[in-house]
N, C-alpha and C positions, 0 to 999 in steps of 0.2 A: 528378411529384406527391409531396409529402412524406407518408410513411406515419406514422400515429399509433400508438404502442405504449402500451397502457394498463398502468400499473404499480400494484402494491400495495407499500406500505412496511411492513415489519415491524421495529419498533424506531424510534421517532419522536424520538430524542434528537438530539445534536449533528449527527451525520452524516446522519441522516434529514432534518433541516431543511435541511442544505446541499444535499441532492439536490432538495428542494422548491424551493429558491431557483434552482438550476441549471435545473430544468424551467420555472420561471416566466419566465425570461429567455432562453428558447431563440431568440427573435428576434435575439439578439446574434450568432448564427452565420449564415453565408451558405451557402446551397446544400446543406444537409444532406439526406440521403435519408430520414431519419426523425426524429421528435421524441417525447419522452416526455410522457405525460399521467398524472398520479397520480389514481387513482380510488378508492383504498382505503387506509386507514391502521390499523395495529394496534399497541397498546402497553398494558401493564398500568397505566401512569400516565395518568389521565384528563386531567391538565394538558397532557401532550404531544400526545395525540390531539386535545384541544381546540384546540391551536395550529393543527393541520392543518385542522380544521373552520372556524376563523376566517380562515385565510390562504390556503387552497388551494381555490378555488371548484369545481374539478373533482372533489373528493372526495365520493363519494356513499355510502361505507360507512366507518363508524368502529366499531372493535370492540376488545375486549381478548382475543379468542380467535383466534389465528392460523389455526386450522383453518377457522373461518368465513370468513376472508378467502380461504383457498385454495379454498374451495368456490364462490367468486364466479366465474362463467363469463366475466365481463367482463374479468377480470384476466389478462393474457397473460404478464407478467414480474414478478419480485419483486426488490426491493432489500431485503436482510436485514442489519440492523446491530444485532446483539445481542451480549451477552457471549460469550466464547470457549466456555464450557462448554455453550452451547446450540447451537453450530454443527452438530454431527453430527446431532442429532435434527431440527432445523428445516430444514437444507439438504436432507436426504434426504426429508423430508415435502414440501418444495416441489417437488422433482423428481418424486416419486411423483404429485403433483397435476398434472403436465404443464406446469409453469410454467418459463420461462426464469429463470435465477438470476444476479444480480450480488451476490456475498457479500463481507462484510468479512474482512480478514485476522484471524488467521493461517489461516483455513480449517480450523478444528478446533483443539481445545485442545491436542492432541498428535498424534504421528504415527499412532497407532491411530485416533483420531477422523478424521483426514484420510483414512486408508485406507477408512474406512466411507463417507465422502462420495464418494471416488473410485469405489467400487463402485456407488453410486447414479448417478453420472455415466455410467459405462460401460453401465449398464442403460438409459440414455435418451440415445442419441447424437443424437437429433433436437433436443435442447435446447441452447442456448448458455449456457455457464457460465463466468464470469470472476470474478476477485478484484480488490478495490480496491487501487490504488496510484497516486496522482495526481501525486506530485512529479516523476517523469521527463517529465511533459508540459510543464514549464517550458521556454521556448525555449532557455535556456542549456544545460539538460540534453540537449535534442535536438541541439544543436550538438556537444556532446561525443560523443554516440552517432554522429552523422554523421562526425565526425573519425576515429573508430575504423573505421567501415565503409569510409571512403575509403582506408584503408591508411596513414595518416600516422603511426601510432604506431611502426611497426617492431616490434622485439621488446619485449614488455612487461617493464618493470622492477618496477613495483608498481601495484596498484590499491587505492584506499581509498574506501569509501563509509560515510557516517555520517548518523545522525539524532539530533539533540541537543536535549533539553528541559532546562529549569532549574527548573520549578515545584516539584519534589520536594526541592529544596535546603532548603526551609522545613521544619524538623522538626515544626512544629505544624500542617502541612497534614493535614486529617482523612483517615483511611483511606477508600478507595473500592474498588470491585470489582477494579480493576487491581492492587491491592496484596494481593489475596486469592488464595492458591494454588488453592483449590477452584473459583474462578470464572475467574481469568485463566490459570491453568496454571503448571506448574513452570518453564516458560521464563522467566517474569517479563517483564522489559523486552524480551527477545528476541522473545517472541511478539507483543508489542504493536507493535514497530518493525522486526522482522526482514525482513518482506516489502518494506518501503520500501527498505532498503539492498541487498537481494538482487535486486530486479526487474531492474535494468540489468545487473549482472554475469552473471546467469543468461541473460538475453536475448542477451548477447554471447558466450555459450558458456564463461564462466569459472566452472567448477564445481570447487571444491576437492576433492581426494581425501582430505585429512586436515585436521584443525583442532586448534588449542589455544585456550584461552579463559581470560580473567581475569574472574571474576564478583564483583560488589561488592554487598553489602547494607549500606549505610552507616547506615540508620536501622531497626533491627530492631523498633521499636515505633512506633505512631502512635495518634493520638486517634480514638476512635469517636464516634458521635453523642452519647453520654452524657458525653463529655469524659474518658473513661477510656483509659489506655494499654493497647493490645492488641497481640499479636504481628503484625508485618508481615514476612511470610516470603518475599515475592517479591524477585527480584534487581532492584536499582536500575539498575546499569550493567553492560554486557558489552562487552568488547573481544575480538573473535575474530580470530585469524590463521589463514588457510587456505593450504594449499599447492596451487597450480594447476599441474598438469603441462603441460609443453610440450616441444618437441624439444630445447631447450637447458637442461634442468634445472628449469624451472618458475619461478614467481614468487609472492610473497606477495599474498594478498587480505586486506586489513584491513577489518573491519566493526565499526563502533561503534554500539551502541544504548544510549544514555545518557539516563536520566530525571533525572540530576543532572549537569548540564553548566553550570557557573556562567556567567551572561551570555547564555545562549542561550534564546530563546523557543520556536522551532520550526524549527530549522535542518537542512535536508537538503543534503548535499554529495556530490560525486563528483570524484575526481581520478585520472587515468590518466597514468602516467609511462612513457615508452618511449625506445628508442635513437634513433629518428628524429624523434619528436615527442611532445608532452605536451599535456594539456588538462584543464581544471578548471572546475567551476561550484559555486556555493553560493547557496542561497536567501537567505543573509544579505546578498547583493548581487545582487538578482534581475535587474537590467538588464544585467549584464555576464557574459561568460565569458572565460576566459584560455586562450591556446594558444601553443605554441612549435614551430617547425620547426627541426630541428637537422641540419646537414650539415657539421659541422666549424666551427671558429671560435667566434664569440660565441654564447652561450646567453642569449637574451632572450625574456622573456614578452611577448606582445602581448595587449592588452585591447580587446575590442569591445563597444560599447554596442548592445544588440539591439532594445530597444523591444518592440512587440507583433507578433512574427513567429511565427505559430502553425501547428500541424499542420493544424487545421481553420480555414479563413478566417473572420474575424469582422468586424463593422462598425467596430471600434475602429481608429483611425489607427495606423500603424506607429510613430509617434514616442512613443506613450504606454506606460505601464508595465504589465506583466503581474503578476498576483497569484494568491493561493491560490484564490479563487473561479473564476478563469479556468482554472487547472489542473484543478479539479474538472470544469468544463464540457467541457474538452478530453477528459478521460478518459471522461466519459459519451458524448461524441460518438463516440469510438472504439468503445465498446460498442454503441451504437445502429447505427452504420454496419455493423459486423460482423453484427449481428442481422438486418439486411435484405439480407445478401449481399455487403457491401463488404469491403475489406481493411484497414479502420481507417486508411487513408492511410499504411500501411506500418508502423504501430506499434500492436500489439495490447495490450489490457489483459492483466494477469497471467493466464496460462493455468493450468488445474488441474495440468498436469505441472510447471510452475514452482513452484506452491504446494507440491506434493509434494516437489520437490527442496529447497525451503527448509526444510521440516520435517526432511528428512534431515540437513541442515547444522546446524539448531538442536538436534536430538537429540544429535548428536555433540558439539556445543559445550557442551551442558549436562553431558554426561558428562565431557568434558575439563576443564571448569571446576570441577566438584565433586571430581574425582579428581586434579587438577593433572597432567594427562597430555596426550598427543597421541592423538587418536582418529581412526580411519578413518571416512569418510562412507559409509553404506550406502544408496545410491540404489535406489529401487524400479525 
């Protein structure tokens, strides 16, 4: 029998609505052990909570006070999608209220905030806490991960992971909270996109011991709501190169978190190059992944069309195309499965330990980029 997990949503914007859509079409999945039901919604913007009232019939509580939502005994778990500066306070309050937590990245505005969240997690081991990162649930990404697990890579030559946006190429795009240091954090684009690019490398055990970084702030001012030019102090683009140690001297881990990437809408990619095999996937071509087996002689990439081959089975025929809403649902299926005692079909959502490791890497990258240096990564 499928268990129903009653959720509250704190932060009813873009990602909150995506979760509502995911929950509404849970019948798309086959044989899941649990399903989410959203019963409460909280946001300071009444237009956003109004959307939940109009479109999510299971919602019985709408509030602008998240503590009122946390006091709702019907709510078992929380999805919290709020700006970075609110993570430490809200995440710890959620755990203190005895609610399971699925939180947005970067899981704290900085390493200190993340440590505060971790202390609250440690105080409540009975609660399941995970961080959002949906792109590795694309079938092509899973193929690359399986290729590595199968030992086809040999010795790693290089790993590159990237998340590329282009909308900030427009110099007249109005400033928003992700462009404000006091709300987004000093990481800038790294805090916004870093967990996406580090989820798979950290899961595969590729933790850099040191990093260098090139940080770019191409548009130091942007328009505010009044049409005035105001300082825009967050980093637009970051290219991080880490050194991952291994028995043969190590290899580079290249991470790109770019909000100004001409021609890219929302492209996540992963490429692993090795002495015996290589593999690559990009959401720019979501149906296909590329791989190469090398045993001497010709070096030839093979391309496989994947269709709808998912971690959690769905009703969609295997010939059809997978997309972002499907990745969201697969991620949520992994969290719900783990919440009721499953193993997420072998691929967990981002763990708090991985979120902490990513903060260590971004903290070192921020120092390296501002000082033009190579910095050690201080893992907790």
